[in-house]
C-alpha positions as CSV (number, residue, x, y, z in Angstrom):
1,X,90.4,61.6,87.5
2,X,89.3,62.7,84.1
3,X,85.8,64.3,84.1
4,X,83.7,65.0,81.0
5,X,80.7,67.4,81.1
6,X,78.0,67.1,78.5
7,X,76.7,70.6,78.2
8,X,79.7,72.2,79.8
9,X,78.7,75.7,78.7
10,X,75.6,75.8,80.8
11,X,75.5,78.1,83.9
12,X,75.2,75.3,86.4
13,X,77.7,73.0,84.7
14,X,80.5,75.5,84.0
15,X,80.9,76.6,87.6
16,X,81.3,72.9,88.7
17,X,83.8,72.4,85.9
18,X,85.8,75.4,87.2
19,X,85.9,74.0,90.7
20,X,87.3,70.7,89.4
21,X,89.9,72.6,87.3
22,X,90.9,74.5,90.4
23,X,91.5,71.1,92.1
24,X,93.8,70.1,89.4
25,X,91.5,67.6,87.8
26,X,91.5,66.9,84.1
27,X,88.3,68.4,82.6
28,X,86.7,68.1,79.2
29,X,83.3,68.9,77.9
30,X,81.1,69.8,75.0
31,X,78.2,72.1,74.2
32,X,76.0,72.8,71.2
33,X,77.5,76.2,70.5
34,X,80.5,78.3,71.5
35,X,80.3,81.1,74.1
36,X,82.3,83.3,76.3
37,X,81.9,80.7,79.0
38,X,83.5,78.1,76.8
39,X,86.4,80.4,76.0
40,X,86.9,81.0,79.7
41,X,87.0,77.2,80.4
42,X,89.5,76.8,77.6
43,X,91.7,79.5,79.2
44,X,91.5,77.6,82.5
45,X,92.8,74.4,80.8
46,X,89.7,72.5,80.0
47,X,89.4,70.6,76.6
48,X,86.0,71.8,75.3
49,X,84.3,71.0,72.0
50,X,81.6,72.7,70.1
51,X,79.1,70.1,69.1
52,X,78.4,66.6,70.4
53,X,80.3,63.5,69.2
54,X,80.4,60.1,70.7
55,X,84.2,59.9,70.6
56,X,84.6,62.9,72.9
57,X,83.8,60.9,76.0
58,X,86.4,58.3,75.4
59,X,89.2,58.5,78.0
60,X,86.9,60.0,80.6
61,X,86.5,58.2,84.0
62,X,83.4,60.2,85.0
63,X,80.7,61.9,83.0
64,X,78.5,64.7,84.3
65,X,75.1,65.6,82.9
66,X,72.2,67.9,83.7
67,X,68.5,67.3,83.2
68,X,68.7,69.2,80.0
69,X,70.8,66.4,78.4
70,X,68.4,64.0,76.7
71,X,68.9,60.3,76.8
72,X,69.5,60.2,73.1
73,X,72.5,62.4,73.2
74,X,75.3,60.6,71.4
75,X,77.9,61.2,74.1
76,X,75.6,60.0,76.8
77,X,74.7,56.9,74.8
78,X,78.4,56.2,74.2
79,X,79.2,56.7,77.9
80,X,76.7,54.0,78.8
81,X,78.1,51.7,76.2
82,X,81.5,52.1,77.7
83,X,80.2,51.5,81.2
84,X,81.4,55.0,82.4
85,X,80.0,56.3,85.6
86,X,77.4,59.0,84.8
87,X,76.3,61.4,87.5
88,X,74.0,64.5,87.7
89,X,75.6,67.9,88.1
90,X,74.3,68.2,91.7
91,X,76.2,65.0,92.6
92,X,79.3,66.4,90.9
93,X,79.0,69.6,93.0
94,X,78.7,67.5,96.1
95,X,81.9,65.6,95.0
96,X,83.7,68.9,94.4
97,X,82.7,70.2,97.8
98,X,84.4,67.5,99.6
99,X,84.3,68.0,103.4
100,X,83.4,71.7,103.2
101,X,80.4,73.0,105.1
102,X,77.7,73.7,102.5
103,X,75.5,76.7,102.4
104,X,72.8,75.9,99.9
105,X,70.6,78.8,98.7
106,X,67.2,77.7,97.2
107,X,64.0,79.4,96.2
108,X,61.8,80.1,93.2
109,X,63.4,83.5,92.9
110,X,66.5,85.3,94.2
111,X,68.8,82.3,94.7
112,X,71.5,83.4,92.3
113,X,71.6,86.9,93.7
114,X,71.4,85.8,97.4
115,X,74.2,83.2,96.9
116,X,76.3,85.8,95.1
117,X,75.7,88.4,97.8
118,X,76.8,85.9,100.4
119,X,80.0,84.9,98.6
120,X,81.0,88.5,97.9
121,X,80.3,89.6,101.5
122,X,82.2,86.7,103.1
123,X,85.2,87.6,100.9
124,X,84.9,91.3,101.8
125,X,84.7,90.3,105.5
126,X,88.0,88.4,105.2
127,X,86.9,84.9,104.6
128,X,87.8,82.8,101.6
129,X,84.8,80.6,100.8
130,X,84.4,78.4,97.8
131,X,81.3,79.1,95.7
132,X,79.4,77.7,92.8
133,X,76.8,80.2,91.5
134,X,74.8,79.7,88.3
135,X,75.5,83.2,87.1
136,X,78.5,85.5,86.5
137,X,79.1,87.7,89.6
138,X,80.0,91.1,88.1
139,X,82.6,92.0,90.7
140,X,84.4,88.6,90.2
141,X,83.9,87.9,86.5
142,X,82.8,84.3,87.3
143,X,80.4,82.3,89.5
144,X,83.0,79.8,90.7
145,X,85.9,79.8,93.1
146,X,87.8,77.2,95.1
147,X,88.7,78.9,98.4
148,X,91.0,78.0,101.2
149,X,88.2,78.2,103.7
150,X,85.9,75.5,105.1
151,X,82.7,76.8,103.5
152,X,81.1,76.3,100.1
153,X,78.3,78.6,99.0
154,X,76.1,77.0,96.3
155,X,73.0,78.0,94.4
156,X,70.7,75.0,94.9
157,X,68.5,74.3,91.8
158,X,65.0,73.0,92.5
159,X,64.0,72.8,88.9
160,X,64.5,69.0,88.7
161,X,64.6,68.1,92.4
162,X,68.4,67.7,92.3
163,X,68.8,70.1,95.3
164,X,67.8,67.0,97.4
165,X,71.3,65.6,96.7
166,X,72.8,68.2,99.1
167,X,73.2,67.9,102.9
168,X,73.7,71.6,103.9
169,X,74.9,73.1,107.1
170,X,72.7,76.1,106.3
171,X,69.7,75.9,104.0
172,X,68.4,79.3,102.7
173,X,64.9,79.4,101.3
174,X,64.0,82.7,99.7
175,X,60.5,81.8,98.6
176,X,58.4,78.9,97.3
177,X,56.1,79.3,94.3
178,X,54.7,76.9,91.7
179,X,57.2,76.6,88.8
180,X,58.8,73.7,86.9
181,X,55.4,72.0,86.7
182,X,56.8,70.0,83.8
183,X,58.8,68.2,86.4
184,X,56.7,68.3,89.5
185,X,53.2,68.2,88.1
186,X,51.4,70.0,90.9
187,X,52.0,72.9,93.2
188,X,51.8,70.6,96.2
189,X,54.7,68.6,94.8
190,X,56.8,71.7,94.6
191,X,56.2,72.5,98.3
192,X,56.9,68.9,99.3
193,X,60.3,69.1,97.5
194,X,61.3,72.2,99.5
195,X,60.1,70.5,102.7
196,X,62.4,67.6,101.8
197,X,65.2,70.0,101.1
198,X,64.8,71.5,104.6
199,X,64.9,68.0,106.1
200,X,68.3,67.5,104.4
201,X,70.0,70.0,106.8
202,X,72.7,68.3,108.9
203,X,72.1,67.9,112.7
204,X,72.8,71.2,114.4
205,X,72.4,73.1,111.1
206,X,70.1,76.1,110.3
207,X,67.2,76.8,108.0
208,X,67.0,80.5,107.0
209,X,63.6,81.3,105.5
210,X,61.7,84.4,104.4
211,X,58.8,85.2,106.7
212,X,57.1,87.4,104.0
213,X,56.6,84.4,101.7
214,X,53.7,82.1,102.7
215,X,55.4,78.9,101.5
216,X,58.8,79.7,103.1
217,X,57.1,80.7,106.3
218,X,55.2,77.4,106.5
219,X,58.4,75.5,105.7
220,X,60.1,77.3,108.6
221,X,57.3,76.4,111.0
222,X,57.4,72.8,110.0
223,X,61.2,72.6,110.4
224,X,61.0,74.2,113.8
225,X,58.3,71.7,114.9
226,X,60.8,68.9,113.9
227,X,63.4,70.4,116.2
228,X,65.5,72.0,113.4
229,X,67.0,75.4,114.2
230,X,65.3,78.1,112.2
231,X,65.8,81.8,111.6
232,X,63.1,83.8,109.7
233,X,63.5,87.3,108.2
234,X,61.1,89.8,106.6
235,X,59.9,93.3,106.4
236,X,58.6,94.0,109.9
237,X,58.2,90.3,110.5
238,X,60.3,87.3,111.5
239,X,63.2,86.8,113.8
240,X,65.3,89.3,111.8
241,X,63.2,92.3,111.0
242,X,63.8,94.7,108.1
243,X,62.8,98.4,108.2
244,X,63.1,99.7,104.6
245,X,64.6,103.2,104.5
246,X,65.4,104.0,100.9
247,X,64.5,102.4,97.5
248,X,66.3,104.3,94.8
249,X,66.9,103.8,91.1
250,X,70.3,102.3,91.7
251,X,70.6,101.6,95.4
252,X,68.6,100.7,98.5
253,X,69.0,100.8,102.3
254,X,67.4,99.4,105.3
255,X,67.8,98.7,109.0
256,X,68.1,95.1,110.2
257,X,67.0,94.3,113.7
258,X,67.5,91.0,115.5
259,X,68.4,89.6,119.0
260,X,72.0,90.7,118.2
261,X,71.0,94.4,117.9
262,X,70.5,96.7,114.9
263,X,72.7,97.2,111.9
264,X,72.5,99.5,108.9
265,X,72.3,97.9,105.4
266,X,73.4,100.1,102.4
267,X,73.2,98.3,99.1
268,X,74.6,99.2,95.6
269,X,71.6,97.5,93.9
270,X,68.0,98.6,93.8
271,X,64.7,97.0,94.9
272,X,63.0,95.7,98.1
273,X,63.6,92.2,96.7
274,X,67.3,92.8,96.9
275,X,67.0,94.0,100.5
276,X,65.3,90.7,101.3
277,X,68.0,88.8,99.4
278,X,70.8,90.7,101.3
279,X,69.1,90.0,104.6
280,X,69.0,86.3,103.9
281,X,72.8,86.4,103.1
282,X,73.3,88.4,106.3
283,X,71.6,85.7,108.4
284,X,73.8,83.0,106.8
285,X,77.0,85.1,107.2
286,X,76.4,85.8,110.9
287,X,75.7,82.1,111.4
288,X,79.1,81.3,109.9
289,X,80.7,83.6,112.5
290,X,81.0,87.0,110.7
291,X,80.4,90.0,113.0
292,X,76.9,91.3,112.3
293,X,78.0,94.9,111.5
294,X,80.9,93.7,109.4
295,X,78.6,91.4,107.5
296,X,76.1,94.2,106.8
297,X,78.9,96.5,105.6
298,X,80.4,93.8,103.4
299,X,77.1,93.4,101.6
300,X,77.6,96.9,100.3
301,X,80.4,95.5,98.1
302,X,77.9,93.5,96.0
303,X,77.3,95.2,92.6
304,X,75.1,92.6,90.9
305,X,75.2,89.4,88.8
306,X,75.1,89.1,85.1
307,X,71.6,89.3,83.6
308,X,70.1,90.8,86.8
309,X,69.1,94.4,85.6
310,X,72.5,94.4,83.8
311,X,73.2,97.6,81.9
312,X,74.1,96.8,78.2
313,X,74.6,100.3,76.9
314,X,73.0,103.6,76.0
315,X,72.5,105.1,72.5
316,X,70.6,108.2,71.5
317,X,69.4,108.7,75.1
318,X,67.9,105.2,75.3
319,X,69.2,102.8,77.9
320,X,69.2,99.1,77.3
321,X,69.1,96.7,80.2
322,X,69.1,92.9,80.2
323,X,67.4,90.7,82.8
324,X,66.9,87.0,83.4
325,X,63.3,87.3,84.8
326,X,61.3,84.3,83.5
327,X,58.6,83.8,86.0
328,X,55.6,86.2,86.6
329,X,56.8,87.1,90.1
330,X,60.2,88.0,88.8
331,X,58.8,90.1,85.9
332,X,56.6,92.0,88.4
333,X,59.7,92.8,90.5
334,X,61.6,93.9,87.4
335,X,58.8,96.2,86.3
336,X,58.9,97.9,89.7
337,X,62.6,98.4,89.5
338,X,62.4,99.6,85.9
339,X,59.8,102.2,86.8
340,X,62.1,103.7,89.5
341,X,65.1,103.6,87.2
342,X,63.4,105.3,84.1
343,X,62.0,108.4,85.9
344,X,59.8,110.2,83.4
345,X,60.7,108.0,80.5
346,X,58.9,104.9,79.2
347,X,59.6,101.2,79.8
348,X,59.7,99.1,76.6
349,X,60.0,95.4,77.0
350,X,61.2,92.7,74.7
351,X,60.2,89.4,76.4
352,X,61.1,85.9,75.4
353,X,59.0,83.3,77.3
354,X,61.1,80.3,78.5
355,X,59.6,76.8,78.1
356,X,56.3,75.9,76.5
357,X,55.1,74.4,79.7
358,X,55.7,77.6,81.7
359,X,54.1,79.8,79.1
360,X,51.0,77.6,78.9
361,X,50.7,77.5,82.7
362,X,51.3,81.2,83.4
363,X,50.2,83.0,80.2
364,X,47.6,85.2,82.1
365,X,50.1,85.9,84.9
366,X,52.7,87.0,82.4
367,X,50.2,89.3,80.8
368,X,49.4,90.8,84.2
369,X,53.0,91.2,85.1
370,X,53.9,92.9,81.9
371,X,50.9,95.3,82.0
372,X,52.9,98.2,83.7
373,X,55.2,98.5,80.7
374,X,54.4,101.2,78.1
375,X,55.2,98.9,75.1
376,X,55.6,95.1,75.1
377,X,57.0,93.0,72.3
378,X,57.1,89.2,72.6
379,X,59.2,86.9,70.5
380,X,59.0,83.2,70.1
381,X,59.2,80.9,73.1
382,X,62.7,79.6,74.0
383,X,62.2,75.8,74.0
384,X,65.3,74.8,76.1
385,X,64.8,71.2,77.0
386,X,61.2,70.9,75.7
387,X,59.5,70.0,72.4
388,X,56.9,72.4,71.0
389,X,53.3,71.9,72.2
390,X,50.4,72.4,69.8
391,X,48.8,75.8,70.2
392,X,51.3,77.0,72.7
393,X,53.0,80.2,71.4
394,X,53.8,83.7,72.8
395,X,50.4,84.7,71.5
396,X,48.9,83.1,74.6
397,X,50.4,86.2,76.4
398,X,49.9,88.9,73.8
399,X,46.2,87.9,73.3
400,X,45.7,88.8,77.0
401,X,47.6,92.1,76.9
402,X,46.1,94.9,74.8
403,X,48.7,96.6,72.6
404,X,51.3,93.9,73.0
405,X,52.9,92.6,69.8
406,X,54.1,89.2,68.8
407,X,57.1,89.2,66.5
408,X,58.4,85.6,66.2
409,X,61.7,86.4,64.6
410,X,64.0,87.4,67.5
411,X,66.2,90.0,65.6
412,X,63.1,91.6,64.0
413,X,61.6,91.8,67.5
414,X,64.8,93.6,68.7
415,X,64.6,96.1,65.9
416,X,60.9,96.6,66.7
417,X,61.5,97.7,70.3
418,X,64.4,99.9,69.1
419,X,62.1,101.7,66.7
420,X,59.5,102.2,69.4
421,X,62.1,103.9,71.7
422,X,62.8,107.6,72.1
423,X,65.2,109.5,74.2
424,X,64.7,109.0,78.0
425,X,63.2,105.5,77.5
426,X,64.4,102.2,79.0
427,X,64.5,99.1,76.8
428,X,64.5,95.7,78.6
429,X,65.5,92.4,77.1
430,X,63.9,89.9,79.4
431,X,63.9,86.1,79.7
432,X,66.1,83.1,80.5
433,X,66.9,82.1,76.9
434,X,69.1,83.6,74.2
435,X,67.2,86.9,74.3
436,X,70.3,88.1,76.2
437,X,72.1,88.4,72.9
438,X,69.5,90.9,71.5
439,X,70.6,93.9,73.5
440,X,73.4,94.3,71.0
441,X,70.9,94.2,68.1
442,X,68.8,96.9,69.9
443,X,71.8,99.1,70.4
444,X,72.9,98.7,66.8
445,X,69.5,99.7,65.5
446,X,69.4,102.7,67.8
447,X,72.8,103.7,66.4
448,X,71.5,103.4,62.8
449,X,68.6,105.6,63.6
450,X,70.7,108.3,65.3
């Protein structure tokens, strides 16, 4: 079968394309611009094109799209003219999974890290799972792998409701918060989507949910009332209880207690949020048959995923770190981690809001989340799939945060934060858009100054 991906360079699309390539399928695709991901797919044998043209879908038997692909896309229009089957990427992942047992990791935050932790730990414990993770796992160089085992670990995206296309053996819910209101409309609709996700668990399967999060805890209670097996985890609460022991600048440790006894968890990544993520992965791994102590030890092999407090370099005593945080809760967690990491230095943030709808809904929350930083520069909103909205700019945030600056031009904003930095400081490039490319601009500017 010949499969064509419209937007193949996207994080969620590329990993599915990799799985099909590993199965020996003929894969082609297109994206608006070239990238390292596109180069990797070419190296794996995919025919990828920069730019969209109607002719590029001809010869395909199946076309895969994401919600980000608009109905006017010339390749999608041509696919429909030709009568080709068009499916969403979540349906493509289900197709790639075949008969494997699915572990689907969902949540407003932490799903990439948790699914990556689980994949790494299962491998370290001797299993060979397949996985499809919407982010590059640093220790593996990719977020996709077709394993010989019977399990597929997948990051389940709630942004457009497509996670309801899965029927998991294990459903992990790290947390539930209002987001993607452009799709859902109301906070209540977000919660209902997660409830529906939990109802998708196959008979005899398991829901793993965080007891520290109000939404996930209610979801677990409702699932248990329906007769679904549930396991909750949390700091001093839940079926699996965490006792935090150490939260350092680059590592963390805890004790995990459950009906199976107590195990020690030593992680090579910082933050209480990562201890929670690791515990969710531990619960899933033990459910899959891994020895509890071995699973805890294997989680120590995880070194991070791309764009999650990822070091980009250091020049003239200034560290530059990139992070994907794009929701106020994620930004708050990032600020806590940054404070521990910088010691006596200052935290300087270059933040690129993601989506007009999210910026409008959470402007005050973003200002509050960024307040602990010593210097804050915002650049223009990354539109992604949205059209501009009148009156919605990054100034909605800066106007609520005294001392913050709005620099619409991205490269000028990067040079601005570099000029603010001094030895011992930590510069963060933050957001889900192309702000990730600005770390190199900051480092170059620091080099010119030094």
